[in-house]
C-alpha positions as CSV (number, residue, x, y, z in Angstrom):
1,M,-16.8,5.3,1.3
2,P,-17.1,5.4,-2.5
3,Y,-19.9,7.6,-4.0
4,I,-20.9,4.7,-6.3
5,P,-21.1,0.9,-5.5
6,L,-17.7,-0.7,-6.2
7,E,-16.3,-4.1,-5.5
8,S,-15.0,-3.8,-1.9
9,H,-12.0,-6.1,-2.6
10,L,-10.7,-3.7,-5.3
11,P,-9.7,-0.4,-3.6
12,G,-8.4,2.7,-5.3
13,I,-8.4,3.0,-9.1
14,T,-8.6,-0.8,-9.4
15,G,-12.3,-0.9,-8.4
16,L,-13.1,2.1,-10.7
17,L,-11.4,0.5,-13.7
18,E,-13.3,-2.7,-13.0
19,Y,-16.6,-0.8,-12.8
20,R,-16.3,0.4,-16.4
21,Q,-14.0,-2.1,-18.2
22,D,-14.9,-0.6,-21.6
23,T,-13.5,2.8,-20.6
24,A,-10.7,1.3,-18.5
25,Q,-9.3,-0.6,-21.5
26,P,-8.0,2.4,-23.5
27,I,-6.8,4.1,-20.3
28,R,-4.9,0.9,-19.2
29,E,-3.4,0.5,-22.7
30,L,-2.2,4.1,-22.8
31,T,-0.7,3.7,-19.3
32,Q,1.0,0.5,-20.3
33,I,2.5,2.2,-23.4
34,L,3.7,5.2,-21.4
35,L,5.0,3.6,-18.3
36,R,6.1,0.2,-19.5
37,G,6.6,0.6,-23.3
38,E,9.7,1.3,-25.2
39,S,11.4,4.5,-24.0
40,T,14.7,6.0,-23.4
41,L,13.4,6.9,-19.9
42,T,13.7,4.0,-17.5
43,E,10.5,2.5,-16.0
44,G,11.7,3.9,-12.6
45,E,12.0,7.4,-14.0
46,R,8.6,7.2,-15.5
47,E,7.2,6.0,-12.2
48,L,8.9,9.0,-10.5
49,I,6.9,11.3,-12.8
50,A,3.7,9.6,-11.8
51,T,4.6,9.7,-8.2
52,L,5.5,13.4,-8.2
53,V,2.3,14.4,-10.0
54,S,0.1,12.2,-7.7
55,S,1.9,13.6,-4.6
56,Q,1.4,17.2,-5.8
57,N,-2.3,16.4,-6.4
58,Q,-2.5,15.0,-2.9
59,C,-3.9,11.7,-4.1
60,K,-2.9,9.3,-1.3
61,F,-3.8,6.1,-3.1
62,C,-1.9,6.9,-6.3
63,T,1.0,8.5,-4.5
64,T,1.5,5.5,-2.3
65,A,1.0,2.9,-5.1
66,H,3.4,4.6,-7.5
67,T,6.0,5.3,-4.7
68,A,6.0,1.5,-4.1
69,A,6.5,0.8,-7.8
70,A,9.2,3.4,-8.2
71,N,11.0,2.1,-5.1
72,I,11.0,-1.4,-6.5
73,L,12.2,-0.3,-9.9
74,L,14.9,2.0,-8.5
75,G,16.0,-0.6,-5.9
76,E,15.9,1.8,-3.0
77,T,13.5,4.2,-1.2
78,E,15.4,7.5,-0.7
79,T,15.2,8.9,-4.2
80,C,11.4,8.8,-4.4
81,E,10.9,10.5,-1.1
82,M,13.4,13.2,-2.0
83,V,11.6,13.7,-5.4
84,K,8.3,14.2,-3.6
85,K,9.8,16.8,-1.2
86,D,12.1,18.7,-3.5
87,F,13.0,17.2,-6.9
88,E,15.5,19.9,-7.6
89,S,17.7,18.6,-4.8
90,A,16.9,14.9,-5.4
91,P,19.7,12.5,-6.5
92,V,18.5,12.3,-10.1
93,S,20.1,13.6,-13.3
94,E,19.8,17.1,-14.5
95,K,17.7,15.8,-17.4
96,M,15.3,14.1,-15.0
97,K,15.1,17.3,-12.8
98,A,14.2,19.3,-15.9
99,L,11.5,16.7,-16.9
100,L,10.2,16.6,-13.3
101,A,9.9,20.4,-13.5
102,I,7.8,20.1,-16.7
103,A,5.6,17.4,-15.0
104,S,5.2,19.7,-12.0
105,H,4.1,22.6,-14.2
106,V,1.6,20.3,-16.1
107,Q,0.2,19.2,-12.7
108,Q,-0.5,22.9,-11.9
109,N,-1.8,23.9,-15.3
110,G,-0.5,22.8,-18.7
111,K,0.0,26.5,-19.7
112,N,2.6,26.8,-16.9
113,V,5.0,24.8,-19.1
114,T,7.3,27.4,-20.7
115,A,9.7,27.5,-23.6
116,Q,12.4,27.9,-21.0
117,D,11.3,24.7,-19.3
118,V,11.6,22.8,-22.6
119,E,14.9,24.4,-23.4
120,R,16.3,23.4,-20.0
121,A,15.2,19.8,-20.6
122,K,16.8,19.8,-24.1
123,V,20.1,21.3,-22.9
124,A,20.1,18.6,-20.2
125,G,19.8,16.0,-23.0
126,A,16.1,15.3,-23.1
127,S,14.7,14.3,-26.5
128,D,11.4,15.7,-27.9
129,R,9.8,12.3,-27.3
130,E,10.9,12.3,-23.6
131,I,9.4,15.8,-23.2
132,H,6.2,14.7,-25.0
133,D,5.9,11.6,-22.8
134,T,6.6,13.5,-19.6
135,V,3.7,15.9,-20.4
136,L,1.4,13.0,-21.3
137,I,2.3,11.0,-18.2
138,A,1.7,14.0,-16.0
139,A,-1.6,14.8,-17.7
140,L,-2.7,11.1,-17.4
141,F,-1.9,11.0,-13.7
142,C,-3.9,14.2,-13.1
143,L,-6.8,12.3,-14.7
144,Y,-6.2,9.3,-12.5
145,N,-5.8,11.3,-9.3
146,K,-9.1,13.2,-10.0
147,Y,-10.8,9.9,-10.9
148,V,-9.8,8.2,-7.7
149,D,-10.5,11.2,-5.4
150,G,-13.6,12.4,-7.3
151,L,-15.4,9.1,-6.7
152,A,-14.0,8.7,-3.2
153,S,-12.6,5.3,-3.9
154,V,-11.3,3.3,-0.9
155,T,-7.7,4.2,0.1
156,P,-6.1,1.4,2.2
157,T,-3.8,2.5,5.0
158,E,-1.8,-0.7,5.4
159,P,1.7,-0.4,4.0
160,A,1.6,-4.1,3.1
161,F,-1.2,-3.5,0.7
162,Y,0.9,-1.0,-1.3
163,E,4.0,-3.3,-1.2
164,K,1.9,-6.0,-2.9
165,L,0.4,-3.5,-5.3
166,G,3.8,-2.2,-6.2
167,Q,4.9,-5.8,-6.9
168,R,1.9,-6.3,-9.2
169,I,2.5,-3.1,-11.1
170,T,6.2,-3.8,-11.6
171,T,5.6,-7.5,-12.5
172,N,2.4,-7.3,-14.6
173,G,2.2,-3.7,-15.8
174,Y,-1.0,-1.9,-16.2
175,N,-3.1,-4.2,-18.3
176,R,-6.0,-6.2,-16.8
177,V,-4.9,-9.7,-15.8
178,P,-8.1,-11.7,-15.2
179,A,-6.3,-14.3,-13.0
180,I,-5.1,-11.6,-10.6
181,Y,-8.7,-10.2,-10.2
182,E,-10.0,-13.7,-9.5
183,Q,-7.2,-14.2,-6.9
184,L,-8.0,-10.8,-5.2
185,K,-11.7,-11.8,-5.0
186,K,-10.8,-15.2,-3.4
187,E,-8.5,-13.5,-0.9
188,A,-11.3,-11.1,0.0
189,L,-13.8,-13.9,0.6
190,A,-11.3,-16.0,2.6
């Protein structure tokens, strides 16, 4: 049960963002830029970073939501599961492994990222912007994970919920779409 009153039809971070739309707007915009904006990393690769960090933070809501989004964007389910278990042996590029290592270190403590981590990523072909964005995505998802778990937001257990959420994320991105919120409210009242 959430520690503060939230709309019951909006579980996870969705209810928290709706609670404070003024603070949610810049967070949503930053997430939209990082995960859906112009990048040399695919949307699926960026969702893998979000999934790995959320998984390592043991945030069930964010892990499950971003796993669903990554699976849709990648068109399969095995890669994401392998990344969460051991990204070094996952079927991703050497560049992506190096970026996931950086994200993993950020999740633990930003100071854990080393010059060797950055050099590994560069040798594997990562640009400075890809390294920057990986660190920022990892840091942002640490914020999200702590936000969701720190206020004990509702975490649905039904896989169908996350499949629908993954579809919404991949179709609409991270900006607030009022029509979707109205539809969710109608469905909850039905």
